[in-house]
MDTraj code that builds the backbone (N, CA, C; nanometers):
import mdtraj as md
import numpy as np

residues = "MET ILE VAL LEU ARG GLU SER ASP TYR THR ALA VAL PRO TRP LYS ASN GLY GLY GLY ILE THR ARG GLU ILE GLN ARG PHE PRO ALA GLY GLY SER THR PHE ASP TRP ARG LEU SER LEU ALA THR ILE ASP SER ALA GLY PRO PHE SER ALA PHE GLU GLY TYR GLU ARG THR LEU VAL LEU VAL ARG GLY ALA GLY VAL GLU LEU ASP PHE GLY PRO HIS GLY VAL ALA ARG LEU ALA ALA PRO GLY ALA LEU ALA SER PHE ASP GLY GLY TRP ARG THR THR CYS ALA LEU LEU ASP GLY PRO SER THR ASP LEU ASN LEU ILE VAL SER LYS ASP ARG ALA GLN ALA ASN GLY ARG ILE ALA ARG LEU GLU GLY THR GLU LEU ILE GLN PRO PHE TYR GLU ALA GLU THR LEU VAL CYS CYS ILE SER GLY SER VAL ARG ILE GLU ASN ALA THR GLY ASN VAL ALA ASP LEU SER ALA VAL ASP VAL ALA ARG CYS PHE PRO ALA ASP GLY ALA VAL THR CYS SER PRO HIS ALA CYS GLY SER ALA LEU LEU PHE ILE ALA ALA VAL ARG ARG ARG ASP".split()
xyz = np.array([
    [-5.1525, 15.4964, 6.4254],
    [-5.2075, 15.6280, 6.4447],
    [-5.3572, 15.6184, 6.4829],
    [-5.4059, 15.6839, 6.5819],
    [-5.5398, 15.6868, 6.6363],
    [-5.5980, 15.8294, 6.6129],
    [-5.7193, 15.8398, 6.5432],
    [-5.7692, 15.9747, 6.5248],
    [-5.8856, 15.9936, 6.6230],
    [-5.8910, 16.0988, 6.6995],
    [-5.9804, 16.1279, 6.8008],
    [-6.0662, 16.2451, 6.7583],
    [-6.2047, 16.2382, 6.7470],
    [-6.2939, 16.3349, 6.6966],
    [-6.3559, 16.4140, 6.8082],
    [-6.3862, 16.5413, 6.7974],
    [-6.4420, 16.6150, 6.9012],
    [-6.5770, 16.5602, 6.9460],
    [-6.6636, 16.5043, 6.8534],
    [-6.7904, 16.4546, 6.9012],
    [-6.7760, 16.3391, 6.9987],
    [-6.6555, 16.2754, 6.9945],
    [-6.6435, 16.1598, 7.0891],
    [-6.5749, 16.1998, 7.2305],
    [-6.5456, 16.3186, 7.2432],
    [-6.4694, 16.3621, 7.3714],
    [-6.5734, 16.3450, 7.4885],
    [-6.5130, 16.2966, 7.6108],
    [-6.5978, 16.2706, 7.7202],
    [-6.6068, 16.3979, 7.8165],
    [-6.7240, 16.4331, 7.8420],
    [-6.7418, 16.5415, 7.9381],
    [-6.7195, 16.4985, 8.0847],
    [-6.6336, 16.5704, 8.1576],
    [-6.5999, 16.5421, 8.2890],
    [-6.5961, 16.6679, 8.3746],
    [-6.6474, 16.6840, 8.5015],
    [-6.6354, 16.8138, 8.5773],
    [-6.5007, 16.8460, 8.6163],
    [-6.4813, 16.9874, 8.6179],
    [-6.3520, 17.0324, 8.6652],
    [-6.3256, 16.9824, 8.8077],
    [-6.2036, 16.9766, 8.8460],
    [-6.1766, 16.9390, 8.9845],
    [-6.2337, 17.0289, 9.0927],
    [-6.2391, 17.1556, 9.0537],
    [-6.2924, 17.2500, 9.1522],
    [-6.4467, 17.2635, 9.1441],
    [-6.5196, 17.1919, 9.0485],
    [-6.6520, 17.2094, 9.0368],
    [-6.7037, 17.3313, 8.9412],
    [-6.6050, 17.4102, 8.8917],
    [-6.6449, 17.5344, 8.8411],
    [-6.6870, 17.5232, 8.6854],
    [-6.6778, 17.4065, 8.6292],
    [-6.7204, 17.3836, 8.4966],
    [-6.7037, 17.2540, 8.4384],
    [-6.7007, 17.2390, 8.3159],
    [-6.6851, 17.1006, 8.2440],
    [-6.5770, 17.1133, 8.1458],
    [-6.5023, 16.9990, 8.1498],
    [-6.3939, 16.9796, 8.0387],
    [-6.4347, 16.8632, 7.9655],
    [-6.3892, 16.8571, 7.8405],
    [-6.4134, 16.7475, 7.7475],
    [-6.2884, 16.6738, 7.7403],
    [-6.2747, 16.5564, 7.7948],
    [-6.1539, 16.4895, 7.7951],
    [-6.1394, 16.4160, 7.6612],
    [-6.0165, 16.4408, 7.6049],
    [-5.9754, 16.3824, 7.4717],
    [-5.9125, 16.2570, 7.4844],
    [-5.8072, 16.2557, 7.5746],
    [-5.7330, 16.1390, 7.5970],
    [-5.6590, 16.1402, 7.7437],
    [-5.6430, 16.0399, 7.8103],
    [-5.5594, 16.0350, 7.9248],
    [-5.4852, 15.9002, 7.9341],
    [-5.3757, 15.9051, 7.9903],
    [-5.2841, 15.7879, 8.0107],
    [-5.2355, 15.7813, 8.1490],
    [-5.2502, 15.6689, 8.2193],
    [-5.3461, 15.5504, 8.1791],
    [-5.4926, 15.5971, 8.1773],
    [-5.5765, 15.5134, 8.1171],
    [-5.7170, 15.5486, 8.0923],
    [-5.7988, 15.5734, 8.2162],
    [-5.7741, 15.4814, 8.3180],
    [-5.8599, 15.4804, 8.4349],
    [-5.7889, 15.5442, 8.5582],
    [-5.8715, 15.5545, 8.6628],
    [-5.8131, 15.6041, 8.7896],
    [-5.8166, 15.7542, 8.8009],
    [-5.7922, 15.8050, 8.9226],
    [-5.7988, 15.9490, 8.9446],
    [-5.6728, 16.0212, 8.9200],
    [-5.5615, 15.9453, 8.9045],
    [-5.4305, 16.0155, 8.8687],
    [-5.3936, 15.9601, 8.7291],
    [-5.3158, 16.0427, 8.6708],
    [-5.2712, 16.0096, 8.5193],
    [-5.1345, 16.0657, 8.4966],
    [-5.0577, 16.0062, 8.4020],
    [-4.9269, 16.0529, 8.3565],
    [-4.9502, 16.1726, 8.2675],
    [-5.0478, 16.1665, 8.1868],
    [-5.0838, 16.2847, 8.1059],
    [-5.2271, 16.2891, 8.0628],
    [-5.2731, 16.4073, 8.0326],
    [-5.4132, 16.4202, 7.9932],
    [-5.4236, 16.5350, 7.8961],
    [-5.5011, 16.5141, 7.7869],
    [-5.5294, 16.6238, 7.6824],
    [-5.6858, 16.6417, 7.6926],
    [-5.7315, 16.7672, 7.7083],
    [-5.8649, 16.7901, 7.7110],
    [-5.8998, 16.9325, 7.6454],
    [-6.0294, 16.9608, 7.6356],
    [-6.0798, 17.0733, 7.5668],
    [-6.1963, 17.1350, 7.6706],
    [-6.1694, 17.2658, 7.7037],
    [-6.2616, 17.3147, 7.8015],
    [-6.3111, 17.4635, 7.7480],
    [-6.4437, 17.4809, 7.7643],
    [-6.4970, 17.6194, 7.7374],
    [-6.4970, 17.6878, 7.8625],
    [-6.4424, 17.8142, 7.8736],
    [-6.4381, 17.8883, 7.9998],
    [-6.5413, 18.0024, 7.9730],
    [-6.6666, 18.0107, 8.0477],
    [-6.7593, 18.1141, 8.0214],
    [-6.7761, 18.2081, 8.1277],
    [-6.6841, 18.2088, 8.2311],
    [-6.6971, 18.3015, 8.3342],
    [-6.5580, 18.3151, 8.4008],
    [-6.5213, 18.4236, 8.4539],
    [-6.3863, 18.4422, 8.5306],
    [-6.3875, 18.3578, 8.6577],
    [-6.2709, 18.3240, 8.6961],
    [-6.2675, 18.2504, 8.8325],
    [-6.1367, 18.1728, 8.8368],
    [-6.1184, 18.0832, 8.9381],
    [-5.9991, 18.0170, 8.9629],
    [-5.9922, 17.8875, 8.8745],
    [-5.8683, 17.8590, 8.8403],
    [-5.8245, 17.7283, 8.7782],
    [-5.8269, 17.6185, 8.8926],
    [-5.8522, 17.5023, 8.8572],
    [-5.8274, 17.3756, 8.9401],
    [-5.6785, 17.3741, 8.9592],
    [-5.6492, 17.3180, 9.0837],
    [-5.5061, 17.3034, 9.1167],
    [-5.4633, 17.1590, 9.0720],
    [-5.3568, 17.1569, 9.0152],
    [-5.2893, 17.0280, 8.9725],
    [-5.1451, 17.0149, 9.0203],
    [-5.1363, 17.0038, 9.1524],
    [-5.0081, 16.9926, 9.2203],
    [-4.9322, 16.8811, 9.1652],
    [-4.8011, 16.9062, 9.1184],
    [-4.7225, 16.7929, 9.0678],
    [-4.7333, 16.7726, 8.9236],
    [-4.7946, 16.8519, 8.8539],
    [-4.8081, 16.8549, 8.7104],
    [-4.7823, 16.9803, 8.6455],
    [-4.7279, 16.9750, 8.5213],
    [-4.7149, 17.0857, 8.4297],
    [-4.8303, 17.1053, 8.3453],
    [-4.8745, 17.2367, 8.3222],
    [-4.9803, 17.2521, 8.2215],
    [-4.9435, 17.3394, 8.0979],
    [-5.0075, 17.3009, 7.9931],
    [-4.9945, 17.3871, 7.8792],
    [-5.1327, 17.4154, 7.8224],
    [-5.1704, 17.5457, 7.8153],
    [-5.2997, 17.5913, 7.7658],
    [-5.2922, 17.6524, 7.6265],
    [-5.3715, 17.6294, 7.5400],
    [-5.3673, 17.6800, 7.4062],
    [-5.5067, 17.7331, 7.3706],
    [-5.5210, 17.8496, 7.3347],
    [-5.6510, 17.9096, 7.2912],
    [-5.6886, 17.8568, 7.1661],
    [-5.8096, 17.8038, 7.1534],
    [-5.8739, 17.7400, 7.0323],
    [-5.9684, 17.8412, 6.9705],
    [-6.0665, 17.8952, 7.0514],
    [-6.1717, 17.9713, 6.9997],
    [-6.2039, 18.0861, 7.1006],
    [-6.2639, 18.1846, 7.0474],
    [-6.3053, 18.3019, 7.1314],
    [-6.1932, 18.4118, 7.1434],
    [-6.2247, 18.5167, 7.2172],
    [-6.1476, 18.6347, 7.2138],
    [-6.0289, 18.6099, 7.3059],
    [-6.0252, 18.5178, 7.3921],
    [-5.9062, 18.4685, 7.4753],
    [-5.9351, 18.5037, 7.6240],
    [-5.8218, 18.4719, 7.6923],
    [-5.8178, 18.4905, 7.8391],
    [-5.6876, 18.5511, 7.8894],
    [-5.6950, 18.5991, 8.0236],
    [-5.5838, 18.6454, 8.0827],
    [-5.5656, 18.5572, 8.2083],
    [-5.4470, 18.4964, 8.2211],
    [-5.4195, 18.4145, 8.3338],
    [-5.3309, 18.4937, 8.4332],
    [-5.3759, 18.4839, 8.5588],
    [-5.3011, 18.5625, 8.6696],
    [-5.2361, 18.4550, 8.7613],
    [-5.0921, 18.4418, 8.7550],
    [-5.0321, 18.3371, 8.8309],
    [-4.9799, 18.4037, 8.9766],
    [-5.0304, 18.5122, 9.0114],
    [-4.9910, 18.5808, 9.1257],
    [-4.8476, 18.6210, 9.1139],
    [-4.7617, 18.5688, 9.2141],
    [-4.6183, 18.6094, 9.2082],
    [-4.5416, 18.5615, 9.0843],
    [-4.5987, 18.4772, 9.0077],
    [-4.5329, 18.4224, 8.8933],
    [-4.5666, 18.4945, 8.7708],
    [-4.6506, 18.5992, 8.7747],
    [-4.6759, 18.6816, 8.6540],
    [-4.8268, 18.6524, 8.5936],
    [-4.8330, 18.7039, 8.4710],
    [-4.9506, 18.7036, 8.3956],
    [-4.9249, 18.6623, 8.2558],
    [-5.0213, 18.5792, 8.1999],
    [-5.0176, 18.5494, 8.0485],
    [-5.1456, 18.5795, 7.9824],
    [-5.1368, 18.6465, 7.8699],
    [-5.2527, 18.6900, 7.7980],
    [-5.2661, 18.6089, 7.6677],
    [-5.3618, 18.5301, 7.6507],
    [-5.3851, 18.4489, 7.5246],
    [-5.4953, 18.5123, 7.4508],
    [-5.4691, 18.5939, 7.3354],
    [-5.5554, 18.6766, 7.2711],
    [-5.5882, 18.6339, 7.1260],
    [-5.5283, 18.5274, 7.0784],
    [-5.5549, 18.4858, 6.9363],
    [-5.5411, 18.3227, 6.9348],
    [-5.6199, 18.2606, 6.8565],
    [-5.6081, 18.1173, 6.8498],
    [-5.4672, 18.0708, 6.8192],
    [-5.4109, 17.9822, 6.8916],
    [-5.2759, 17.9295, 6.8911],
    [-5.1872, 17.9883, 6.9986],
    [-5.2378, 18.0859, 7.0649],
    [-5.1625, 18.1523, 7.1741],
    [-5.1554, 18.0507, 7.2823],
    [-5.0234, 18.0417, 7.3470],
    [-4.9981, 17.9201, 7.4246],
    [-4.9319, 17.9800, 7.5647],
    [-4.9614, 17.9127, 7.6671],
    [-4.9056, 17.9409, 7.7966],
    [-4.8720, 17.8115, 7.8725],
    [-4.7430, 17.7931, 7.9128],
    [-4.7148, 17.6813, 8.0005],
    [-4.6773, 17.7208, 8.1433],
    [-4.7278, 17.6506, 8.2371],
    [-4.7140, 17.6827, 8.3784],
    [-4.7231, 17.5734, 8.4675],
    [-4.6811, 17.5833, 8.5967],
    [-4.6917, 17.4814, 8.6934],
    [-4.8298, 17.4725, 8.7308],
    [-4.8837, 17.3415, 8.7393],
    [-5.0188, 17.3200, 8.7689],
    [-5.0569, 17.3446, 8.9099],
    [-4.9595, 17.3595, 8.9983],
    [-4.9755, 17.3810, 9.1377],
    [-4.9923, 17.5302, 9.1726],
    [-4.9519, 17.6207, 9.0665],
    [-4.9587, 17.7552, 9.0928],
    [-5.1112, 17.7943, 9.1163],
    [-5.1308, 17.9004, 9.2140],
    [-5.2615, 17.9482, 9.2229],
    [-5.2921, 18.0369, 9.1000],
    [-5.3868, 18.0011, 9.0268],
    [-5.4125, 18.0630, 8.8875],
    [-5.5574, 18.1083, 8.8807],
    [-5.5886, 18.2351, 8.8449],
    [-5.7179, 18.2838, 8.8126],
    [-5.7222, 18.3267, 8.6765],
    [-5.8409, 18.3197, 8.6215],
    [-5.8644, 18.3400, 8.4762],
    [-5.9755, 18.4564, 8.4586],
    [-5.9351, 18.5549, 8.3787],
    [-6.0319, 18.6571, 8.3343],
    [-6.0659, 18.6491, 8.1844],
    [-6.1878, 18.6552, 8.1408],
    [-6.2171, 18.6630, 7.9942],
    [-6.1952, 18.7994, 7.9281],
    [-6.1368, 18.7864, 7.8160],
    [-6.1100, 18.9132, 7.7425],
    [-6.2326, 18.9704, 7.6867],
    [-6.3280, 18.8906, 7.6313],
    [-6.4371, 18.9417, 7.5748],
    [-6.5315, 18.8186, 7.5402],
    [-6.5960, 18.7652, 7.6387],
    [-6.6764, 18.6432, 7.6238],
    [-6.6114, 18.5141, 7.6366],
    [-6.6867, 18.4005, 7.6148],
    [-6.6356, 18.2654, 7.6542],
    [-6.5226, 18.2337, 7.5529],
    [-6.4368, 18.1504, 7.6031],
    [-6.3182, 18.1063, 7.5304],
    [-6.3121, 17.9557, 7.5335],
    [-6.2609, 17.8832, 7.4281],
    [-6.2260, 17.7376, 7.4472],
    [-6.0929, 17.7253, 7.4230],
    [-6.0341, 17.6346, 7.5173],
    [-5.8967, 17.6076, 7.5338],
    [-5.8611, 17.4674, 7.5342],
    [-5.7470, 17.4347, 7.4751],
    [-5.6910, 17.2975, 7.4726],
    [-5.5937, 17.2835, 7.5983],
    [-5.6096, 17.1819, 7.6682],
    [-5.5181, 17.1733, 7.7902],
    [-5.4454, 17.0423, 7.7901],
    [-5.3142, 17.0490, 7.7936],
    [-5.2283, 16.9364, 7.8162],
    [-5.1655, 16.9358, 7.9531],
    [-5.1904, 16.8412, 8.0357],
    [-5.1497, 16.8326, 8.1704],
    [-5.0629, 16.7092, 8.1939],
    [-4.9346, 16.7192, 8.2318],
    [-4.8369, 16.6133, 8.2417],
    [-4.7747, 16.6136, 8.3819],
    [-4.7718, 16.4874, 8.4259],
    [-4.7101, 16.4648, 8.5524],
    [-4.5617, 16.4972, 8.5563],
    [-4.5166, 16.5782, 8.6623],
    [-4.3744, 16.6040, 8.6607],
    [-4.2834, 16.4738, 8.6868],
    [-4.3309, 16.3800, 8.7612],
    [-4.2660, 16.2616, 8.7912],
    [-4.2698, 16.1581, 8.6930],
    [-4.3805, 16.1389, 8.6240],
    [-4.4021, 16.0257, 8.5363],
    [-4.3950, 16.0359, 8.3870],
    [-4.3952, 16.1637, 8.3463],
    [-4.3791, 16.1915, 8.2067],
    [-4.3297, 16.3304, 8.1777],
    [-4.3081, 16.3453, 8.0411],
    [-4.2568, 16.4854, 7.9984],
    [-4.3170, 16.5176, 7.8651],
    [-4.3254, 16.6351, 7.8330],
    [-4.3769, 16.6825, 7.7036],
    [-4.3088, 16.8056, 7.6535],
    [-4.3061, 16.8115, 7.5222],
    [-4.2607, 16.9272, 7.4569],
    [-4.3670, 16.9576, 7.3446],
    [-4.4215, 17.0876, 7.3542],
    [-4.5309, 17.1265, 7.2749],
    [-4.4919, 17.2478, 7.1915],
    [-4.5558, 17.2651, 7.0710],
    [-4.5211, 17.3837, 6.9985],
    [-4.6535, 17.4087, 6.9045],
    [-4.6543, 17.5271, 6.8561],
    [-4.7648, 17.5715, 6.7640],
    [-4.6958, 17.5746, 6.6184],
    [-4.7654, 17.5182, 6.5184],
    [-4.7080, 17.5171, 6.3803],
    [-4.8285, 17.5803, 6.2908],
    [-4.7877, 17.6772, 6.2187],
    [-4.8904, 17.7379, 6.1187],
    [-4.8526, 17.6679, 5.9847],
    [-4.9428, 17.5850, 5.9257],
    [-4.9189, 17.5096, 5.7969],
    [-4.9631, 17.5967, 5.6879],
    [-4.8687, 17.6302, 5.6026],
    [-4.8946, 17.6905, 5.4752],
    [-4.8821, 17.5939, 5.3605],
    [-4.7993, 17.4901, 5.4028],
    [-4.7621, 17.3881, 5.2971],
    [-4.7385, 17.2688, 5.3695],
    [-4.6746, 17.1593, 5.3087],
    [-4.6576, 17.0392, 5.3851],
    [-4.5422, 17.0448, 5.4890],
    [-4.5688, 16.9796, 5.5969],
    [-4.4627, 16.9815, 5.6980],
    [-4.4438, 16.8342, 5.7412],
    [-4.3177, 16.7844, 5.7688],
    [-4.2890, 16.6539, 5.8092],
    [-4.2595, 16.6615, 5.9594],
    [-4.3182, 16.5740, 6.0422],
    [-4.2970, 16.5678, 6.1828],
    [-4.2373, 16.4395, 6.2103],
    [-4.1127, 16.4620, 6.2573],
    [-4.0231, 16.3489, 6.2879],
    [-4.0577, 16.2896, 6.4336],
    [-4.0681, 16.1563, 6.4612],
    [-4.1045, 16.1022, 6.5773],
    [-3.9795, 16.1232, 6.6799],
    [-4.0229, 16.1249, 6.8025],
    [-3.9189, 16.1340, 6.9033],
    [-3.9024, 16.0010, 6.9611],
    [-3.7870, 15.9640, 7.0032],
    [-3.7507, 15.8374, 7.0588],
    [-3.8370, 15.7977, 7.1762],
    [-3.9073, 15.6895, 7.1695],
    [-3.9995, 15.6414, 7.2827],
    [-4.1043, 15.7453, 7.3268],
    [-4.1436, 15.8271, 7.2282],
    [-4.2533, 15.9200, 7.2694],
    [-4.3680, 15.9055, 7.1536],
    [-4.4835, 15.9386, 7.1978],
    [-4.5930, 15.9495, 7.1139],
    [-4.6051, 16.1009, 7.0731],
    [-4.6710, 16.1230, 6.9565],
    [-4.6897, 16.2610, 6.9147],
    [-4.8352, 16.2947, 6.9075],
    [-4.8891, 16.4045, 6.9698],
    [-5.0167, 16.4462, 6.9643],
    [-5.0334, 16.5600, 6.8541],
    [-5.1120, 16.5449, 6.7568],
    [-5.1294, 16.6492, 6.6577],
    [-5.2689, 16.7056, 6.6711],
    [-5.2901, 16.8149, 6.7110],
    [-5.4250, 16.8702, 6.7291],
    [-5.4518, 16.9801, 6.6239],
    [-5.5541, 16.9734, 6.5495],
    [-5.5798, 17.0859, 6.4488],
    [-5.6640, 17.1991, 6.5328],
    [-5.5957, 17.3189, 6.5418],
    [-5.6534, 17.4197, 6.6112],
    [-5.7602, 17.4929, 6.5227],
    [-5.7251, 17.5195, 6.3944],
    [-5.8119, 17.5802, 6.3027],
    [-5.7754, 17.5329, 6.1603],
    [-5.8739, 17.5587, 6.0795],
    [-5.8516, 17.5003, 5.9303],
    [-5.8809, 17.3518, 5.9399],
    [-5.8264, 17.2907, 5.8331],
    [-5.8401, 17.1479, 5.8312],
    [-5.7053, 17.0860, 5.7665],
    [-5.6708, 16.9718, 5.7995],
    [-5.5325, 16.9182, 5.7524],
    [-5.5495, 16.7776, 5.7223],
    [-5.4672, 16.7277, 5.6337],
    [-5.4588, 16.5778, 5.5983],
    [-5.3193, 16.5423, 5.6564],
    [-5.3367, 16.4220, 5.7344],
    [-5.2062, 16.3688, 5.7998],
    [-5.1855, 16.2238, 5.7460],
    [-5.0593, 16.1923, 5.7165],
    [-5.0289, 16.0596, 5.6691],
    [-4.9012, 16.0132, 5.7352],
    [-4.9123, 15.8872, 5.7997],
    [-4.7858, 15.8342, 5.8496],
    [-4.7037, 15.7618, 5.7493],
    [-4.6038, 15.7153, 5.7921],
    [-4.4922, 15.6457, 5.7115],
    [-4.5351, 15.5087, 5.6373],
    [-4.6407, 15.4503, 5.7039],
    [-4.6985, 15.3273, 5.6469],
    [-4.8105, 15.3521, 5.5458],
    [-4.8523, 15.4761, 5.5180],
    [-4.9453, 15.5075, 5.4231],
    [-5.0903, 15.5289, 5.4839],
    [-5.1072, 15.5260, 5.6156],
    [-5.2370, 15.5521, 5.6754],
    [-5.2567, 15.6982, 5.6667],
    [-5.3808, 15.7375, 5.6153],
    [-5.4221, 15.8773, 5.5935],
    [-5.5456, 15.9148, 5.6764],
    [-5.5431, 16.0304, 5.7276],
    [-5.6594, 16.0837, 5.7998],
    [-5.6779, 16.2297, 5.7810],
    [-5.8027, 16.2755, 5.7822],
    [-5.8370, 16.4195, 5.7710],
    [-5.8808, 16.4716, 5.9047],
    [-5.8213, 16.5856, 5.9479],
    [-5.8501, 16.6438, 6.0723],
    [-5.9158, 16.7715, 6.0656],
    [-6.0360, 16.8031, 6.1232],
    [-6.0853, 16.9179, 6.1220],
    [-6.0598, 16.9881, 6.2593],
    [-6.1159, 17.1186, 6.2768],
    [-6.0765, 17.1828, 6.4018],
    [-6.1048, 17.1011, 6.5393],
    [-6.0029, 17.0961, 6.6135],
    [-5.9941, 17.0254, 6.7517],
    [-6.0096, 16.8727, 6.7328],
    [-6.0010, 16.8081, 6.6219],
    [-5.9680, 16.6661, 6.6045],
    [-5.8123, 16.6515, 6.6429],
    [-5.7883, 16.5364, 6.6870],
    [-5.6493, 16.4993, 6.7214],
    [-5.6049, 16.3725, 6.6666],
    [-5.4804, 16.3642, 6.6203],
    [-5.4226, 16.2389, 6.5739],
    [-5.3072, 16.2023, 6.6896],
    [-5.3351, 16.0862, 6.7425],
    [-5.2364, 16.0307, 6.8374],
    [-5.1361, 15.9316, 6.7609],
    [-5.0143, 15.9755, 6.7317],
    [-4.9214, 15.9035, 6.6610],
    [-4.8118, 15.8434, 6.7453],
    [-4.7744, 15.7186, 6.7108],
    [-4.6775, 15.6385, 6.7923],
    [-4.5500, 15.6239, 6.7149],
    [-4.4361, 15.5857, 6.7836],
    [-4.3054, 15.5645, 6.7155],
    [-4.3195, 15.4712, 6.6013],
    [-4.4091, 15.3713, 6.5947],
    [-4.4181, 15.2776, 6.4852],
    [-4.4751, 15.3367, 6.3619],
    [-4.5425, 15.4672, 6.3758],
    [-4.5962, 15.5248, 6.2615],
    [-4.4820, 15.6022, 6.1817],
    [-4.3708, 15.6128, 6.2404],
    [-4.2631, 15.6837, 6.1673],
    [-4.2861, 15.8220, 6.1466],
    [-4.2268, 15.8922, 6.0494],
    [-4.2490, 16.0327, 6.0259],
    [-4.3869, 16.0555, 5.9703],
    [-4.4480, 16.1612, 6.0166],
    [-4.5845, 16.2016, 5.9857],
    [-4.5898, 16.3264, 5.8899],
    [-4.6582, 16.3126, 5.7818],
    [-4.6737, 16.4368, 5.6938],
    [-4.7999, 16.5095, 5.7108],
    [-4.7959, 16.6294, 5.7297],
    [-4.9185, 16.7173, 5.7545],
    [-4.9341, 16.8092, 5.6376],
    [-5.0400, 16.8303, 5.5799],
    [-5.0717, 16.9255, 5.4725],
    [-5.2049, 16.9891, 5.4932],
    [-5.2230, 17.1267, 5.4679],
    [-5.3476, 17.1830, 5.4856],
    [-5.4383, 17.1527, 5.3625],
    [-5.5641, 17.1553, 5.3773],
    [-5.6600, 17.1311, 5.2712],
    [-5.6708, 17.2462, 5.1879],
    [-5.7060, 17.2162, 5.0598],
    [-5.7555, 17.3221, 4.9680],
    [-5.6602, 17.4398, 4.9538],
    [-5.5300, 17.4205, 4.9575],
    [-5.4322, 17.5219, 4.9447],
    [-5.4446, 17.6284, 5.0397],
    [-5.5202, 17.6048, 5.1566],
    [-5.5282, 17.6996, 5.2650],
    [-5.4210, 17.6969, 5.3667],
    [-5.4564, 17.7287, 5.4833],
    [-5.3573, 17.7173, 5.5950],
    [-5.4304, 17.6594, 5.7065],
    [-5.3481, 17.5977, 5.7997],
    [-5.3988, 17.5418, 5.9230],
    [-5.3102, 17.5698, 6.0421],
    [-5.3728, 17.5679, 6.1619],
    [-5.2966, 17.5873, 6.2791],
    [-5.2939, 17.4563, 6.3610],
    [-5.1771, 17.4096, 6.3940],
    [-5.1692, 17.2942, 6.4728],
    [-5.1024, 17.3135, 6.6000],
    [-5.1377, 17.2338, 6.7068],
    [-5.0737, 17.2209, 6.8237],
    [-5.0008, 17.0815, 6.8170],
    [-4.8721, 17.0643, 6.8328],
    [-4.8021, 16.9411, 6.8199],
    [-4.7271, 16.9236, 6.9410],
    [-4.7434, 16.8016, 7.0091],
    [-4.6770, 16.7765, 7.1367],
    [-4.6263, 16.6336, 7.1313],
    [-4.4963, 16.6190, 7.1727],
    [-4.4373, 16.4900, 7.2029],
    [-4.4357, 16.4633, 7.3520],
    [-4.5079, 16.3373, 7.3701],
    [-4.5281, 16.3055, 7.5210],
    [-4.4457, 16.1771, 7.5434],
    [-4.3657, 16.1728, 7.6477],
    [-4.2912, 16.0552, 7.6754],
    [-4.3036, 16.0213, 7.8253],
    [-4.3158, 15.8910, 7.8613],
    [-4.3179, 15.8499, 7.9969],
    [-4.1776, 15.8469, 8.0421],
    [-4.1517, 15.8888, 8.1634],
    [-4.0172, 15.8852, 8.2190],
    [-3.9886, 15.7432, 8.2763],
    [-3.8509, 15.6995, 8.2638],
    [-3.8164, 15.5676, 8.3107],
    [-3.8165, 15.5624, 8.4599],
])
top = md.Topology()
chain = top.add_chain()
for i, resn in enumerate(residues, 1):
    res = top.add_residue(resn, chain, resSeq=i)
    for name in ("N", "CA", "C"):
        top.add_atom(name, md.element.get_by_symbol(name[0]), res)
traj = md.Trajectory(xyz[None], top)
């Protein structure tokens, strides 16, 4: 299990030059192409999204009033509360409008040819056990609140908002519990490379 902290995320420009994203993790680490990438971006003005032809995208609202995504003939998605999620083809022409000021969003971008991912939102009111997927790693991102995560070998980490735990099959089942009898919101994604 590797814990990734918000303070360590790397700032990189958007492909279209319209802003900055903070890269949390990409695989492989170097080069212009990747099998998958997890990043955090603050959107402070309306405009087009960068095109990622050949990739699937999942966008999760983390902070702010939210965004409306216009996919042209493919419809519209409105993300108006933390944890709201939209999945779409990275090659679609996409424009973004702010609902009421800047918003921060988590982005998982996965190559259609080289990887696949399944993501979901979990609201933790108590302890939840996350079972590993065969030959997949699991990304656990704390959207809000704080959470304690423990793998099957006894390694423990505390996650605050937008911290991420990168868990591997060798970690076994992972236990997540909210701190101080509160609740926490998580984005959990299993990412696997295609053979």
